[in-house]
ZADO-1210 file (C-alpha; in nm, 4 decimals, padded with zeros to 6 digits):
<atoms>
<atom x="-00.0004" y="-00.0006" z="-00.0009" code="UNK" pos="1"/>
<atom x="00.2168" y="00.2963" z="-00.1099" code="UNK" pos="2"/>
<atom x="-00.0730" y="00.5661" z="-00.0494" code="UNK" pos="3"/>
<atom x="-00.4106" y="00.5365" z="00.0907" code="UNK" pos="4"/>
<atom x="-00.6822" y="00.7858" z="00.1528" code="UNK" pos="5"/>
<atom x="-00.8821" y="00.7358" z="00.4785" code="UNK" pos="6"/>
<atom x="-01.1826" y="00.9133" z="00.6266" code="UNK" pos="7"/>
<atom x="-01.1538" y="00.9151" z="01.0045" code="UNK" pos="8"/>
<atom x="-01.4463" y="00.8076" z="01.2071" code="UNK" pos="9"/>
<atom x="-01.5373" y="00.9007" z="01.5546" code="UNK" pos="10"/>
<atom x="-01.3667" y="01.1381" z="01.8025" code="UNK" pos="11"/>
<atom x="-01.0750" y="00.9252" z="01.9326" code="UNK" pos="12"/>
<atom x="-00.7966" y="01.1349" z="01.7609" code="UNK" pos="13"/>
<atom x="-00.9437" y="01.4688" z="01.8726" code="UNK" pos="14"/>
<atom x="-00.8263" y="01.7555" z="01.8708" code="UNK" pos="15"/>
<atom x="-00.5591" y="01.6531" z="01.6044" code="UNK" pos="16"/>
<atom x="-00.8305" y="01.4785" z="01.3818" code="UNK" pos="17"/>
<atom x="-01.2093" y="01.5009" z="01.3828" code="UNK" pos="18"/>
<atom x="-01.4567" y="01.2453" z="01.2590" code="UNK" pos="19"/>
<atom x="-01.5061" y="01.3193" z="00.8771" code="UNK" pos="20"/>
<atom x="-01.1574" y="01.4392" z="00.8179" code="UNK" pos="21"/>
<atom x="-00.9984" y="01.2825" z="00.5104" code="UNK" pos="22"/>
<atom x="-00.6322" y="01.1991" z="00.5674" code="UNK" pos="23"/>
<atom x="-00.3578" y="01.0563" z="00.3486" code="UNK" pos="24"/>
<atom x="-00.1460" y="00.7560" z="00.4609" code="UNK" pos="25"/>
<atom x="00.1789" y="00.6368" z="00.3056" code="UNK" pos="26"/>
<atom x="00.4228" y="00.3759" z="00.3516" code="UNK" pos="27"/>
<atom x="00.6929" y="00.4333" z="00.5942" code="UNK" pos="28"/>
<atom x="00.8584" y="00.3463" z="00.9162" code="UNK" pos="29"/>
<atom x="00.6613" y="00.4949" z="01.2135" code="UNK" pos="30"/>
<atom x="00.8252" y="00.6650" z="01.5041" code="UNK" pos="31"/>
<atom x="00.6748" y="00.7258" z="01.8453" code="UNK" pos="32"/>
<atom x="00.4314" y="01.0239" z="01.8198" code="UNK" pos="33"/>
<atom x="00.3140" y="00.9625" z="01.4546" code="UNK" pos="34"/>
<atom x="-00.0213" y="00.9164" z="01.3730" code="UNK" pos="35"/>
<atom x="-00.0686" y="00.5719" z="01.2001" code="UNK" pos="36"/>
<atom x="-00.3126" y="00.3411" z="01.0229" code="UNK" pos="37"/>
<atom x="-00.3452" y="00.0138" z="01.2060" code="UNK" pos="38"/>
<atom x="-00.5203" y="-00.3144" z="01.2694" code="UNK" pos="39"/>
<atom x="-00.5145" y="-00.5517" z="01.5654" code="UNK" pos="40"/>
<atom x="-00.4412" y="-00.9196" z="01.5284" code="UNK" pos="41"/>
<atom x="-00.7813" y="-00.9828" z="01.7048" code="UNK" pos="42"/>
<atom x="-00.9689" y="-00.7288" z="01.4723" code="UNK" pos="43"/>
<atom x="-00.7837" y="-00.7660" z="01.1330" code="UNK" pos="44"/>
<atom x="-01.0665" y="-00.6333" z="00.9219" code="UNK" pos="45"/>
<atom x="-01.0859" y="-00.3151" z="01.1152" code="UNK" pos="46"/>
<atom x="-00.8595" y="-00.0200" z="01.0062" code="UNK" pos="47"/>
<atom x="-00.8104" y="00.2544" z="01.2820" code="UNK" pos="48"/>
<atom x="-00.6282" y="00.5866" z="01.2962" code="UNK" pos="49"/>
<atom x="-00.4321" y="00.6052" z="01.6218" code="UNK" pos="50"/>
<atom x="-00.1019" y="00.7572" z="01.7557" code="UNK" pos="51"/>
<atom x="00.2055" y="00.5424" z="01.7808" code="UNK" pos="52"/>
<atom x="00.3310" y="00.5331" z="02.1449" code="UNK" pos="53"/>
<atom x="00.6126" y="00.2756" z="02.1470" code="UNK" pos="54"/>
<atom x="00.7055" y="-00.0458" z="01.9742" code="UNK" pos="55"/>
<atom x="00.5992" y="-00.3778" z="02.1077" code="UNK" pos="56"/>
<atom x="00.8033" y="-00.6327" z="01.9318" code="UNK" pos="57"/>
<atom x="00.7113" y="-00.6197" z="01.5608" code="UNK" pos="58"/>
<atom x="00.3843" y="-00.4531" z="01.6494" code="UNK" pos="59"/>
<atom x="00.3179" y="-00.1030" z="01.8168" code="UNK" pos="60"/>
<atom x="00.1275" y="00.0213" z="02.1305" code="UNK" pos="61"/>
<atom x="-00.1013" y="00.2874" z="01.9803" code="UNK" pos="62"/>
<atom x="-00.3580" y="00.5130" z="02.1573" code="UNK" pos="63"/>
<atom x="-00.6234" y="00.7678" z="02.0548" code="UNK" pos="64"/>
<atom x="-00.5485" y="01.1203" z="02.1497" code="UNK" pos="65"/>
<atom x="-00.8877" y="01.1458" z="02.3183" code="UNK" pos="66"/>
<atom x="-00.8708" y="00.8619" z="02.5581" code="UNK" pos="67"/>
<atom x="-01.2235" y="00.8684" z="02.6723" code="UNK" pos="68"/>
<atom x="-01.3567" y="00.8051" z="02.3233" code="UNK" pos="69"/>
<atom x="-01.0713" y="00.5624" z="02.2053" code="UNK" pos="70"/>
<atom x="-01.0668" y="00.1724" z="02.1897" code="UNK" pos="71"/>
<atom x="-00.6904" y="00.1079" z="02.1370" code="UNK" pos="72"/>
<atom x="-00.3951" y="-00.0849" z="02.2472" code="UNK" pos="73"/>
<atom x="-00.5205" y="-00.0426" z="02.5975" code="UNK" pos="74"/>
<atom x="-00.8163" y="-00.2771" z="02.5120" code="UNK" pos="75"/>
<atom x="-00.6919" y="-00.4716" z="02.2187" code="UNK" pos="76"/>
<atom x="-00.3119" y="-00.5082" z="02.2754" code="UNK" pos="77"/>
<atom x="-00.0386" y="-00.4040" z="02.0251" code="UNK" pos="78"/>
<atom x="-00.1420" y="-00.3249" z="01.6686" code="UNK" pos="79"/>
<atom x="00.0108" y="-00.3768" z="01.3271" code="UNK" pos="80"/>
<atom x="00.1037" y="-00.0400" z="01.1657" code="UNK" pos="81"/>
<atom x="00.0214" y="-00.0471" z="00.7961" code="UNK" pos="82"/>
<atom x="00.0934" y="00.3202" z="00.7251" code="UNK" pos="83"/>
<atom x="00.1891" y="00.6743" z="00.8622" code="UNK" pos="84"/>
<atom x="-00.0701" y="00.9380" z="00.8197" code="UNK" pos="85"/>
<atom x="00.1117" y="01.2270" z="00.6711" code="UNK" pos="86"/>
<atom x="-00.1568" y="01.4715" z="00.5332" code="UNK" pos="87"/>
<atom x="-00.5075" y="01.5937" z="00.6049" code="UNK" pos="88"/>
<atom x="-00.6729" y="01.6398" z="00.2697" code="UNK" pos="89"/>
<atom x="-01.0103" y="01.7704" z="00.4084" code="UNK" pos="90"/>
<atom x="-01.1522" y="02.0036" z="00.5621" code="UNK" pos="91"/>
<atom x="-00.8377" y="02.1711" z="00.6561" code="UNK" pos="92"/>
<atom x="-00.5537" y="02.0589" z="00.4411" code="UNK" pos="93"/>
<atom x="-00.2082" y="02.0479" z="00.5987" code="UNK" pos="94"/>
<atom x="00.0630" y="01.8174" z="00.7340" code="UNK" pos="95"/>
<atom x="-00.0278" y="01.6023" z="01.0198" code="UNK" pos="96"/>
<atom x="00.2273" y="01.6907" z="01.2960" code="UNK" pos="97"/>
<atom x="00.3727" y="01.4081" z="01.5074" code="UNK" pos="98"/>
<atom x="00.3565" y="01.4515" z="01.8858" code="UNK" pos="99"/>
<atom x="00.6959" y="01.3998" z="02.0168" code="UNK" pos="100"/>
<atom x="00.7756" y="01.3436" z="02.3848" code="UNK" pos="101"/>
<atom x="00.9991" y="01.5961" z="02.5486" code="UNK" pos="102"/>
</atoms>
């Protein structure tokens, strides 16, 4: 998957991304803080947009920015990262900024 356009659903990534935002995900190596497109081994058909927190073996621990609205690695365990979300295409076009720890 070199490039994939994805529509964000739900509020789990607010305020960085809102439900209905259209983003562009590209192949690449994730780093902690990147927004990523993932699946979980227990839910292989469900694509989710989450924040990469830390590597967990060959998988990643990922979380939503809005924890109260997010089902993520805290529920499903580590996730497989398929792509890194680089750009928001709509409604406010621009680069998605990673959140780096201090």
